[in-house]
N, C-alpha and C positions, 0 to 999 in steps of 0.2 A: 580417469578414476571415477567410479560411481560414488554418489553421496552415501554415507553410512546410514543405516536405519537403526535407530535406538529402540531397544526393548523397554517397554513401560508396563510394570505390573500394577493392575488396578488395585490390588490389595494395599499398595503404598499410598493411595489417595488420602490426602489430609483435609482437603477442602474442595467442595464442588462450586463451580463458578456459575452464577445465574445470568450474567450479562451476555447478550447475544442469543443466537438461535441454535448453536451447536453444542453437544456435550463437551464440557471442559472440567478439568480438575487439576489441583495443585498437588505436587508430590516432591519429596526430597531425594536427591541423588548426591550422596556425600554432603558437601557443604552448600550445594546449590539447591535453591528452591525453584522448581520448574513448573510450567503450565503445559499440560497435554491438551491439545485441541483435536477432537475427533473429526475425521472425514468420512462420515458414515454413509453419505449419499453416492459416493463414487463419481463425483463430478470434477475431480482434479484440483480441489482447493489445496490439497497438501503440497503437490509439486509446485503449484502457482505461488504459494507462500514462500517456499524455499528459493525458487528462481528469482522472485522479486527481491528477496533479501540479498542475493548475490549481485543483482544489478545495482542495488543501492550501493554496495561496496565498491563496484567499478567506478561510480561517479562521485564517491565520497559523501554520500547522503547519510545523515544520522539515522540509524534504523535499529529495530529489534532484529536479532539474528534468529532465524527459524531453521530447524533441522528435521529431517524425516524421522518418523517414529511409528511404532506399531504397539497397540495395546493388547495385553494378554490377560485373560481371566482364567484362574485355575489352571495355568499352564497352556491354555489354548488361545490361539490368535482370535481376538475379538473384532478389532477394526484398525484401520490405518489412521494416521494423523501426523501432527507435527508437535514439536516441543520448543519452548523458548524460555529464557530466564525472566524473572520478575524485574521489570524496570522500576517498579514503585515499592521497593522494600522500605520498611520503616527506617528512618522517620519520614520517608517520602510518601506522598499521596498523589494518585493520578486524578486530575480534574478534567473531565471530558468537555468537548466543545459546547455541547448543549447547556452545561452548567455555567460555563463562562458567558455564553451569549445571553442567558437568562439574567445573569448578574448585571449585564450592561443594559438590558432592556426587559423591564418587568413583564411585558406581555409576550415575550418570546415563547413559542410552543415547544418547550423542552421535552415534553412527554411524547411528542410525535416522533416516529422513527425515520421515515424516508420521505423524500420529495417535500421537504419543508421549505416553503417559498421564502421565508425569512432568513434562510441560510444563504445569504448573499455574499458576494465578494467584498462589498463595502463593509458589511457587518463583521466578517471574519478579520479583515485588515484592521478595523478599529480595535478589536480585541487584541490582536497581535502587537499593536503599538504599545501595549502595556506589559508585554511579556519579553523576557530575555531569551537569547538563543540557547540551544541545548547546552548542558554542562559539559565540561572538558572530556569526560569519558566517552562521549558520543561524537566528538568533533575532531578526532585525530586526523582524519583525511579530508576535513572540510576545505573547500577551495579558498585560496587567498581572496580577500575582498568581500567575503560573506560574513557579516558581523552582527546581524539583527535577526530576531525571530521571523519577521516577514521575509527577509532574504532567504532564510532556510526554507520557509514554507513554500516559496516560489519553486524551490527544488522539488518539494513534495508534489506540487501540481504538475510539474514537468514529468515526474515519474508516472503519475496517473495517465497522462496523455501518451506516454511512451508505451506503457504496458496495457493500455485500454482498461484502466481500473475505474469503474463507475461508482465505487462504494465509499468514497471519503465523505460520508455523511457526518452529522455533528456528534456522533458517538465513536467515530473512527479517527479522531485526532484529539489532542488535548495538551495539557501542561502538567508539569510535576511541581508539587509544592513541598518544600523541605522545611519541616517545623523546627529543625535544629539550626538553621542558618537564616540570617536576615538578608537574603539576596533576592527576595521576590519570587515570582513564578518563572519557570524555565520551560520552553517549548519541549514537549516530549519527542523522542525519536519517532519516526514514522513506523506504523505498525498496521497489521490486518489488511494486507493487500491481496488476499487469496481469491478475490473476485475478479482479478485481472486476467489478461491474456485470452479472453473469451473461453475460459477453461471448461465451461459447461456445454460447449458445442459437441455434437456427435461427430465422429470421424467422417461419417458419410457427408455431412454438410461441409466440413473442412475441405474434403477432397473436391467436392463440387465447386466450392468457391475458388479453389486454386486452379481448376481446369476449365471452368465454364468460359464460353465466348460472350456470354451476356454480361456486359459491363455493370449492370445494376446488381448482379449477383456476385460480382468478383470480390476478392479480398480487399482491394483498395476501396471499393464502394462500402463494404462492411465497416472498414476502419473509420471512414469519414462520418459514419452515423453514431459513433460512440459518444455517450453523454456522461457528464460528471454528476456530482451530487450538489453542485453550487448553482445558484440562480443569479441572473444579472440584476433583477429587481423583483420586488414582491408581486408585481403585476404580470410577470412572465408565466406563460402556460406550461412550459417545460423547463427542466434544468438545462444549463448551458452545455453545448457540445464540449467535449474534452479539450479540443484545440482552442475554442473560444474562452474557456475558463483560464487556460494558461495565458492567452493573450491579455485578458483583463487583469490578472495578477501581475503580468509583466509590465503593464502600464503603471502599476503601483511602485514597481522597482525595476526599471529597465536595466540597470547595471547588473542586478542579481540574475535576471533572465539571461543576459548575455554570458555571464560567467557559467551558469549551469548548462547553457547550450554548448559552450566550448568544451565542457567536460563530456557532454554527450557526443560531440563530434569526435572526441579522441577514442571513443569505444569502437573497437573493431568487430567486424562480423565474426571473425574467428573466436574472439573472446566470448561472444554471445553463444556461438555454436558449442563451445567447450562446456559452458554451463548447462545448456539444454541436454547435451549428450551425457551429462553426469547423473541425470535422472534415470533410475532403473526402468527397464522396459515394461515392467508390470504396472508402473504408475503413469507412464507416458508413452504412447505408441509412436511409431515412426511418422505416421500421418500427422499426429498432433504436434510432434517436434518440428516437422517441416512447416506446418501452418503457423506455429508460434514464431518461428524465426522470420517468416515472411511478414507477419503482422508487425513484429518489432522493427524490422527493416523499413517498412512503409511508414510507420509512425515516427521513427527517428528522422527520416527524410522530411516528412511534413513539418516536424518541429524545427528543423534546421532552416527550412525555407519560409517559415512563418514570418509575416510582417506585422509588427506590433501595432502599427498605426491603422490597420484595416480590420 
């Protein structure tokens, strides 16, 4: 069954969102307040967001649920995109990672967007030690044994390595603050994974990497080069590779890493295939579908074989 595509009329827009680089606006659909996020460049961020959401559900990871949508203006199709519910409805407030890190370190460059060297594994783990795990509405399928914010976040980093998401920078994770309850900060569900799956590659490159005899151009070689948005230390020249980021977070909580890897081990190739084949053909080509499944298979195996001590 194909994913449904929700029609969004721009005339219903209540508030335009300034955060990020893509056109976004809030609107109401009955009792729900939803965010429409446009995919105006045609690079696949819409299907990537939805597929990531489905994979989160497979392993029990707290996540924002995204659905495919299409924006209409004056009755005419304007652009494609996704919709999601507001996770930070009043009295909740979303506090992003850069704000948290600034609160812990007065010199933290919170205004910088990408490749912030101070966005280290140690710094993030220190912040998470003061945060509670996501609230009950997000943790229905959380694995047994996962009880802290750090242990949940290890799952977020595993997800990044699995889907080749390079974009968990300090404004793509955060906490929820509830002014009506005295229970402190809770880790927000994972959100904004539309940069994953190498979704902006052209089909010509995908096909080449799947068929080439040049090992340096192959899909496994491509997967091995994927980088995260975390640094090992402020002296590093580049962000950590995705697998190295998961390894370092795993050292902070080996039990959580083992639990999340067992959840990943239980995911079948057929389940992943079913999700990918639910994306309409006009949003995801056959070549893209095949490449994405191969990339996920490769990264899954690499994660399951990863040794924490190395």
